[in-house]
N, C-alpha and C positions, 0 to 999 in steps of 0.2 A: 504493500500500500504506500510505502514511502519511496518507492521506486517506480511510480506509475508510468512515467514516460522516460526512463533512463535509456540512453542510447550508448551501448558499449562500444569500445574502440577495437574489439577483437574481430578476427576474420572467421569466426565460427569455432566450434569446439574441435580441438585437435586430439587425435589419439596419442597415446604414450609414445608410439613408434615415430610419430611426426615431430615430437618435441626434441629440443636439444637437451643435453644432460642436465643443465641447470633447471630448465623448465620441468623436466621429468621428475627430478628430485623434489621440486616444489609441489607438483601435483600428487605424487605418491605420499608425501607428508599429509596433504589434505585428505586424500583417500583413506589414510590410516587413522583419521580423526585427530590429527595434531593441530595445534594452533599456530598461526602465523603472527609473529610479534613485530613491532615497528622496526627493529634493527635487522630483521631477516630480509634476504633478497626476495623480491616479488616481481612478477611481470608488470609492465607499465599499465597494461589494460586492467589488471586486478586492482592496482592502486587507484586508477581513475574511476573505475566503477564504484569502489568503496567510497571515495570522496563524494561522488554524486549521491549515492544512496544514504550515507550517514548525514551528509549535509542537508539533503531534502527531508530526512527524518527529523533533524534538529530544527529546521525551519518550521516544520509542521507542529512541533511541540510549542514553539514560540507563538506562531500565528494562531494556534488553537486556543490560546488564552483569551483572544479578543471576543469571541461570541459569549464566552462564559463570564468574562470580566464585566460585560455590559449588564449582567443580572445580579451582581453582588449586592448592590444597594436596593434592588427590587425583590430580592428573595423574600418569601412570605413570613419567615420567622428568623429570630436571631441565630438559632441553631443552624438553619439552612444557610444563612449568610456566612457563618464561620466555616461550615463544611465547604462551601463554594470557594471561599477565599483560600482555604488550605489546598484545594484542588488546583487552583490557578498557580499557587506557589509551587506545587509539585511539578506542574508542566514547565515552569521556568527552570527548575532544577534539572528536569530531564533534558531540556535543550542545552544546558551548560555541560552535562555529562557527555552529550553527543558531540558538541563542538570540540570538547577536549579530545574525544576519540578521533575526530577528523584531523585535528592538529598534529596527531602523531604520524600522519601520512604526509606531512610537509606542506599543508595549506593553512593559512591563518584564518582566524574567526572573522576578521575584518573582510578578507577576500570572499569568504562564503556569503557574508551579508551583502556585500556589493553585488555579487552574482544574483542573489535573490531580488534585490531592488531593481536591477537592470533587466530582470526577466529571464536571465540565463538559467537560473535554477528555479525549481518549482517547490510547492508544498502540497500536502494532500488536498485533493479536490473537495472533500467534505466541508472544509472550512470556508468555502465560498457560498454557503447557504445560510440564510438568516435564521436566528432563533427568535421567533415571534411571541411565544408564550412561555410561562413557567414550565409547562409540560415538555417543551423542547429541551429544557435542561435535563429532564429525565430521559428523553430519547437520546440525547447526546451521550449521557453517561452509560446508558444501557447498550445502545447500538454502536455508537462511534467508539467508545472505549472498549466495548466488547469486541469489535472488529480489530482494534489495535492490539488487544491481548492475543487474539487468534493469530495475528501476524508476528507478534513479538516473542511469544513463548518459544517457538522454534528457533528464533534468532539468538537465544541464549547458547545455542550450539553452533553458531556461525563460525567460520574458520578464522576470522580476524580477532585476535585475543581482546584488544581494548573495546571493540564493539560488543563482543559477547558478554564481557564483564559489566559493561554499562547496562545491557539489557536485563541482567539478573536483578539489578537494583530497581530499574524502571518497572519491571513486571510486578514487583511486590506492591508498588503504589498504584499501578493501573487497576489492579483487582479491587482496590478500595473505591476507585472512581466508578467502576462498573456497578458495584453493589449499591452505592449511593444513588446512582441514576435509576437503577431498577426499583429502589425503595420509593423514589419520587413517583415513578409510574404506578407502583402498587397503590400508594395513597390516593393518587388521582383516579385510578380505575375503580377504586372502592368508595369513592366520594359521591358527590351529587351527580345528577345527570349531565350538568354542564361540564363538570370536571372530567367525567368519563368521555364525553365528546371531545374535549380538549386533548386528552391522552390519545384517543384514536386518531385525531387529526395530526398530532405530532408523529405518530407511527406511520401514518400515510405519507407524510412529507419526507421523512428521513429514511424510510425503508430502501428505496431505490438508490439514493446517494450513498448509503452505507454499503450496499452491494458493490458499488463502483469503487469503493476504497481499495479493493484488492487488485485493481488494475484491469487492463483489457483481458479478454479471453485468451487462453493459451495459444490459440492459432494465430492471434494477432500480436502476441507478445514475443517479438522476434529474438530478443536477447536473453530470455529466461534460461535457455539451455546452458549458456556459458556461465551465467551467475550461479546456477545450480551445480554445475561441474566444479566451480571454485568454492562452493558452499558459502557464498555470500548470501544466497537465497536458499531456503531449506525446503520449501514447498511451492508447487505451481499456484498460479492465481486461482484457477478453477477449483483446485483441491481445497484451498482455504475458503473460498466463497461457499462451496457445498457444505463444508463443516460448519460454517457460520449459520447458514439457513437451517441445518439440522438441529442446531442448538437453540436458535432463537424462536422457532415456531412453537415448540412446547412451552417456552417461557411466555410467549404472547397469549397462548391459550389459557395458561394459568391466571393471567391477568384479566381474562375475559375480553381480550382484544383480538382483532383479526388482521393478519398481514394483508396488505393491499395487492393481492395477486390472485385473480380468479382461477388461474391454472395451477395454483399450488396444491399438491397432493402427495401423499405418501406412496412411494413405489416399492411394493413388497419385494419384487424381484431384485432391484438394485440395493435395497436396504437404505435408501435415501429419499429425501423429498425431491420431486420434480418441481421446478419453478421457472418463471419467466425471466429471461436475461434482462439486465438493465438496459436503459436507452443509451446505447453507445454513442449516438450522435450528440446527445446532451453531454455526455462525459467528455468527449473530445472538444466540444465547444467551450465547456468550463475551463479545461486545461489551456485553451487558447486565450483565456482572459475574459470570456464573455458570460461568466456566471453572475448570479444576482449580487454577489458581494465582492467580486474580484477587485474592483477599483477601490472600494472602501477599505478592504484589508491591506492592500499595498500602500494606500495613502497613510493609514495608521502606522504601518511599519516604517515608512519613510520619515514620518513626523518624529517617531521615537528615535530613529537614527540621528536625525538632525538635532533634536533637542538634547540628545545625550553626548554631543560632540565635546562639550566642556568637561564632562566627566572623564571621557577617554583621554583627552589632552592632559588633564590633571594627573591621571594615573601614569601616563607615559613620562611626564616631567618628573614625578616622584621616583619612578623606577630609574630614570637616568641619573637623578641625584644620588640614589643609593649606590648605583654602580660606580659613579665617580668617587664617592666617599670610600668605597671598598678598595678601589685602585690606589687611592691616595694613602690608605692605611698600609698597603703592601709595599 
């Protein structure tokens, strides 16, 4: 989901026989379940793919604060305000973990941010949809963080050590976010008729975009094979999407809500739910910058970057002063 439109630099998946000795040793280490660390040799395509995936994952965590942050002062109770504030703080921390992981690959946090602001890098498409009601906060926690967990748990086994270790910590906090979102939906679904309608409306609007979070179908995800061979990516898009549907449908039924898919049904032969594919034209249109909130999200990120310039300048000046003092002492 955090690599929805990553374009790898590789020329397709090579067999071990086609690799030079250094590449072969690298691939055999991955095949054996070993971790690649920052000081280890790695193919340039592997490094670039990781920078894009980790960078876009980090951007998604930071931009993902915006729709939730808008509801902190409007949450219905003090407890809900505190929980939402804690969640937003968690997302900021997740972004920092991931930026640090990306920096071990030789790219600066500033460069990653500039690439986002220029449109060179993306963030998850889900954050270009508005959160119109309090029930949307429940849908975001339940569906969006649920999809994030579905994607992130396997990434704890990804081949790049700093990324895998960041995911271990992030997953612990994401499970809290999902539980809180589902709890909001449960209270709304068991409330008044108006609250139940609000909960169903939130599910209707976020169901399709949540399915899109896993990226295009495998047949249109041309670089998945290389990412999976390198174990940058652990599961295919369609595998994760199917698992997500299989888990969410019973959860929706427990709430007394209905997934907005008339073709959704259990397939006894497959042992999975059959479901309608998302609107891929909408997906690609959102990625091109034409979603309901693309302009708003990037404007907010640009403003934060510009407003924070004095902080960055002060930190750089302080660091330079400390280095100068250390050199003088030597």
